[in-house]
N, C-alpha and C positions, 0 to 999 in steps of 0.2 A: 610588494612581494607578499604572498600568502604565508601564514604561519600556522602551525598546529598548536592550539591552546593546550597547555599542561595544567589540567585541573588539580593534579596532585600538588603542584608548586603553590597554587592558590590555597589549598587546604593546609599545606604546611605553614604558609605565612600566617594564616588565620590562627592556626593552633598555637604557634610559637608566641604570637601576641597575647593570646588567651593565657598561656602560662606565665607571661610577663606580669600579668595582672595578679595572678595567684602568687607570684614570687614577691610582688611588693606587698601583698597582704601578709605574706610570711615574715617580711622584714619588720613588722610591728612586734613580732613575738621572739626573734632570735637574739643572741647576745650582740651581734654586730651593730655598729652604729647606724642610726637611720635618723630621719627628721623628727619623728615622734616614736616613742617606745612605750610598750605596755609595762606596768610596774613589775610584772612577773614574766621572766623570759624562760624559754624553753630550749635548753642547749641540744636536745635530741633532734629538734627541727632542723638542725644545721645540715644533716646528711642528705636528705632529699634535695635540699636547696643547693648544696655543693655539687650534687649530681647535675641538676639543672645548669648550674653556673658553668660546668664544663663545656656545654655546646650551644646553649640558647643564643648567645650573642654571635658566636661564629657562624652559625647556620643563617642567622638573619643577614649578615653581610654577603654570605654566599648566594642566598636567594635573591638579594638586591642586585648583585652582579648578573645573575641569570635574567632578571627582569630588564636590565639594561640591554641584553642581547636581543630580547623581543622588541623592545622599544625602537631599536635601530633598524627593524624591518621596514619602517615607513617614516623615518625622520633623518634629517641631516644632523651633523654635529651642532650646528647653531640652533636648530629647532629643538633638538634634544636638551641642549643647555638652558634655553628659554623655559622649556616645560619644567625642568628641574627647579629652576629659580622660582617659578610660580607655585609648584606643588610642594616644595620643601621650604623655600625661603619665606613665603607668606605665612604659612602656619607656624614657622619658627618665631617670626617677628610678633604675630598675634599672640603666640603662647607666652613669650617673655613679657609682654605688656598686659595680658589678661589672665591667662590660665595659671601661670606660675606664682604671681604675687600672693594669692591666697595661701599657698603652701608655705611660703617664707613667713607670712603673718602668723600662721598657726604655730609655727616653730618658735617665733619670738614671743608669742603670747604664752606658750607652754613653759618657756625658760624664764619668763619674767623680764625679758629684754624690752618688752613693749606692752603698754596697757591702753586700752581704748577700742573703739569700733574699727571695723575693717575700713570704712570710709576715712577715719582719722589716719590710719596707717597709710593707705594708698595715696591720699592726697598730701601727705607730709614726707614720709620716709621710704616709701616703697622703692624708689630708685636712687636712694641717697647712700653715701658711704662706700661706693665702689662695688666691687664684685664679690658675690657670695663666696666663702662663709663670713668674711669680715664685713662685707656690705650686704646689701639686700637684692642686688640685681643678679638674676640667675636664669639659666635655662633648664635646671633640674633634670627631670626625666626625659626632656626633649633633646638631650645631648646627642642622640642618635642622628638627628636631622642635619646639623651642620657638618658632621663627619661624612654622612652620605652625600651631601651637597658638594663638599670639597672633592671627594673621590670622583664623583660624576663629572665635574667640570674638568678636573686634571686629566681624566682619562677619556674624555669625549672623543678627540681625534684619533688616538690610538685604537679604540674600540671600533670606530668606524672603519679604520684601515683593515683591521683583523676581519670585521664582518664582511667587507667588500673583497678582500684578497686573502683568504685563508692560506697561510704559508706553512713554513716548516714547524712553527710553534704548535699550530693546530694539529697538523699531521703527527708530530711527535706525541702530543697529548693523547690523541686518538689510538696511536699504537701502544703507548703505555697502558691504557685502559683496556686494551684487549688481553693484557697479561693478568693472571690471577692476582699478583702482588704489585702490578705496575703503579697503582694508585698511592703506594707508599712514597714515591719520589717527591710528592707535594710536601712531604713532612720536613724535608731538609731546610727550606727557608723558615718555615714555621718554628722549627726547633732552634735555629740560630737566633730568631727574635726572642724567644722565650727564655733561652739560656743566657744570651749576652746583652740584651736590651732591657728586659724586664726588671732585673735587679737594680738598674740605675734610673729607671723612669717608671715610678708607680703610676697606675692609671688614675688620671684626675678628671677625665671627661671635660677639661677646660679647653680643649683644642690646642691652644698655644702651649708649646713645650711638652705635650702629651705624646712623646715620640714613640713609645712602645705601642700604645693603642693605635696611633696613626699608621705605623708601618705594619702591624699585625692585621688590623681590620682592613687596611687598604689591600694587603695581599690576598685576604680571603675574598674581598670584593672582586678583584682581578681573577682569582681562581673560579669564582662563580661564572663569569663571562666565558672564561676559557673551557670549563667543562661543558657548558652548553653548546659552545662552538664546535666541539668535538663530535657532537651529534650522537648517533645510535650507540657507538662504543660505550659512552658514559652510562646510558640507561641499561644496556645489556649487562654492564659490570655490576651496577647497584642492585639489579634484580637477581642476577645469577648467584652472587655472593652474599646475599642479605643474611642468611642463616649463619654462615660462617662469621660474618661481621658482628652479628649480634652476640655471638659467644665471645669474640674478641673484645667487644665493648664491655661486656660484664666482667671479664677477666682483667682488663686494663683498669677499670674503675675500682675494682677489688684491690688491685695492686696499689692504687693511690691511697685507699683507706689505710692500708698497711704503712705506706711511706709516711703518711701525716702522723703517724704515732711516734716517729723518730725526731730527734731534735734537729733544728736548722743547722745547715753547714754546707760546705762546698759540695761534698760527695752527694748529699741528698738533693741539692739544688739541681745539679745536672742530671741526675736520675729521674727526679720528679718532672723536669722540663720534657724529657724524652717520653715518659710515660703519659704525661698530660696531653701533649700534642697528638700522640697516637690515639689516645682515648677520645678526644673531641672529634678528630678527623674520622675516626671509625664510627662514632655515633651519627655523624652527619651522613655518611654512606648507608648506615642502617635505616635512618629515617627516610632518605630519598628511595631506598630499595622497597621498603614496606609501603610507602605512599604510592610508589608507581604501580604497585601490584593491586592495592585495595582502594586508593582514593582518586585514580585518574578518570573521574566521571563527573559530569555536571549535576547540579541540583539547584533548586530554588533557594535552599538554605545557604549554599555556597555563594550564589549571586548576591543575596542580601548581605551575607557576612563580609564578603570581599569589599563591598562598598562602605561597610560599617567599621572595618577594622582600624582604619587610620583615625577617624574621630574617637573611637573607644581608646585608642593609644594616647591621644592628645589629652582626653578628659580624665582618664581613670585615676592618676595619682592624686590629683586635687580632690576628687570625691573620696577616695580612700582616706586621705588625711583628715578631711572634714568629719568623716564618721569616726575615725580613730581618735580624734581629739575629745569627742564626747564619750567614748567607750573606755578611755584609758583608766579613769578613776572609779569605774564600776567594779564591783567585787565579783564579777562573773569569771567563770573558767575559761580555758583556751577555746573549747568547742563553740560555746555560744558566741563569743566575740569574733572568732574566726568566720563563723557562719554569717553573722550580721555584716562584717566587713566585706565578705565575698559577694553575698546576694546584694547588698547595698551598692557596691561598686558597679557590678555588672548591670544591675537593675537601673541605677542612676545613668549610666552611660547609654543604656538602651532607650530609656525614656527621653533623654535629651536628643539622642540621635533621631529616633523614630518620629517624634512629635514636634521638634523644633528644627533641627539641622536638615533632615531629609526633605521636608516639604518647602523649605525656604532657599531657593537657589542662590539668593544674595549671600548667604552664609557659606556656601560650599567652598569657595577659594580659601576661606580662613581655616578650614579643616581638611583641605586636601581632597575633597570629594570629587571624583570624576563625574562628568556629565554622563548620563544614560545615552548609550548609542541607539539612535533610532533605527528600526528596521526599515528597509525600503519597502514601499507598498508592493503587493503582488501584481504582476502584470495583468492588465485587462485581457480577458479571454476574447478571442476574435469570434465573430459570428459567421 
């Protein structure tokens, strides 16, 4: 079955992962806990990062659900599950064994919990002591992969059924999206999870027992598939109401800034849960709307970035932490350190991808790099 490629979704995916790299650079400087910290923290940096925090992960899971809809255009549930195991499972295992251990090593080195070379660490204690943070075994920033893999496998057959037999659910979704405010019905389950699950299950990214994250992100993954299954009404909605939604997004985030000034309590929690889910769902629709208008077109940069984004995601935090380890004791200010961290992380990822990973097909499965589709040769002209 032929499908129309949405270049705007590719641009959004690339852009959100680029923001993830910037977000992790920022984590070195904010008061929140992270693997390595700058001796001087900058509390004012919290506000732009809190803004990103509202929608950056939700939109990733929505886009991933949309990608599943396209994947089912030419795959059976078994083929899709096998492809997900290869593209998510192999990089995850490789990341746990190779990419993440340097991060834990630098953290142990900085805290004085270990002394010695990286080889000494890797050959003796890298996989000892159990699961991080008590032990050293971790998937760190790659936590997104096991969650996505789990959702993909669990929903493989339901998604195939919805794709082959769009029924009342898809029709209902399309009908709701034809209404100016119909998109708000999706907030009900998201609010229930935020209001009644989040207080009891803090997000751990450990998969096991991480019930709020599993239910919340799984719902967003499912919504992504459903929104795309609804077809034209979804794209008409996000484009038509993008300006209104932008205003609503600004107002709702402003309301959150006000709420965060009050002390924690039951009234604030339930109010904040409502405003929070409204805010991030609104920004998701804002981003889809403006991307559909301005970014739904191919380019060489997009083609290159689309293949590079997964290796960048896998590599970036290790590179950021290596640079941060040597920057932390320098007496530089925020701007020089942030600039070196940002340029160094993006530059390091680019050099490794362009000159090592891209030209060596043997490494492609380890970083989830898709093979380049060969164009069929043009038909020979008849004489």
